[in-house]
C-alpha positions in Angstrom: 79.2 129.4 129.0 82.8 129.8 130.0 83.3 132.7 127.6 80.4 134.6 129.1 81.9 134.1 132.6 85.2 135.4 131.4 83.5 138.4 129.9 81.7 139.2 133.2 85.0 138.9 135.1 86.7 141.3 132.7 83.8 143.7 133.0 83.8 143.6 136.8 87.6 144.1 137.0 87.4 147.0 134.5 84.5 148.5 136.4 86.5 148.5 139.6 89.5 150.0 137.7 87.2 152.8 136.4 85.9 153.5 139.9 89.5 153.8 141.2 90.8 155.9 138.3 87.7 158.2 138.2 88.9 159.7 141.5 92.2 160.7 140.0 91.4 161.6 136.4 87.9 161.7 134.9 89.0 161.7 131.2 91.1 158.6 131.6 88.2 157.0 133.4 85.9 157.8 130.5 88.5 156.4 128.0 88.5 153.1 130.0 84.7 153.0 129.9 84.9 153.6 126.1 87.5 150.9 125.6 85.5 148.5 127.7 82.4 149.2 125.7 84.2 148.6 122.4 85.7 145.3 123.8 82.3 144.1 124.9 80.7 145.1 121.6 83.3 143.2 119.6 83.0 140.1 121.9 79.2 140.1 121.4 79.6 140.7 117.7 81.6 137.5 117.5 78.8 135.6 119.3 76.1 137.1 117.1 78.0 136.1 114.0 77.8 132.5 115.1 74.0 133.0 115.7 73.5 134.4 112.2 75.4 131.5 110.6 73.1 129.1 112.5 70.0 131.0 111.2 71.4 130.9 107.6 72.0 127.1 107.8 68.4 126.6 109.1 66.9 128.8 106.4 68.9 127.0 103.7 67.6 123.6 104.8 64.0 124.8 104.3 64.7 126.6 101.0 63.2 129.9 102.2 63.9 133.3 100.7 66.6 135.1 102.6 65.3 138.5 101.5 63.2 139.2 104.6 65.5 137.4 107.0 68.4 139.4 105.7 66.4 142.6 106.2 65.4 141.6 109.8 69.0 140.9 110.7 70.0 144.3 109.3 67.2 146.0 111.4 68.4 144.2 114.6 72.0 145.2 113.9 71.0 148.8 113.4 69.0 148.8 116.5 71.8 147.4 118.7 74.4 149.6 117.1 72.2 152.7 117.6 71.6 151.8 121.2 75.3 151.1 121.8 76.4 154.5 120.3 73.6 156.3 122.1 74.7 154.9 125.5 78.3 155.9 124.8 77.2 159.4 124.1 75.1 159.5 127.2 78.1 158.3 129.2 80.0 161.2 127.7 77.2 163.5 128.9 76.2 164.3 125.3 72.5 163.5 125.8 71.2 165.8 123.0 73.5 164.1 120.5 72.4 160.7 121.8 68.7 161.5 121.2 69.5 162.6 117.6 71.4 159.3 117.0 68.4 157.4 118.3 66.1 159.3 116.0 68.4 158.6 113.0 68.6 155.0 113.9 64.8 154.7 114.1 64.4 156.4 110.7 67.0 154.0 109.2 65.2 151.0 110.6 62.0 152.3 109.1 63.6 152.6 105.7 65.1 149.1 106.0 61.8 147.6 107.0 59.8 149.3 104.2 60.1 146.4 101.8 58.7 144.0 104.4 55.8 146.4 105.1 55.1 146.6 101.4 55.2 142.9 101.0 52.7 142.4 103.9 50.4 145.0 102.4 50.6 143.3 99.0 49.7 140.0 100.6 46.8 141.5 102.4 45.5 143.2 99.3 45.6 139.8 97.4 43.1 138.5 99.9 40.6 141.3 99.2 38.3 140.5 96.3 38.4 143.1 93.5 
């Protein structure tokens, strides 16, 4: 809980700094926003790593296949990374590039999720009498 509070304080201080600097120099302001975004992303990535380790320990206790869990974690990671990059591009006023990044991210998620979709279809087909 304390680390979240520290993160929020850093974000608030950086946001105020960005507002002050934006009046003087727009490019430095954008650079500060970019650095803040990267800092927040790395901070959250550290927290997510702890969450994934917890998931893996739970799954290992129940002796469940990690194939689908691993795929779901990859899909979630791609979704968050795509959203993060898209928002950075929108902050840089590159909306058309951001939309293309979102489309590529969605296609990549579809490709990653394809084995799960096939597995579900095979399971459903096994219930249908021949």
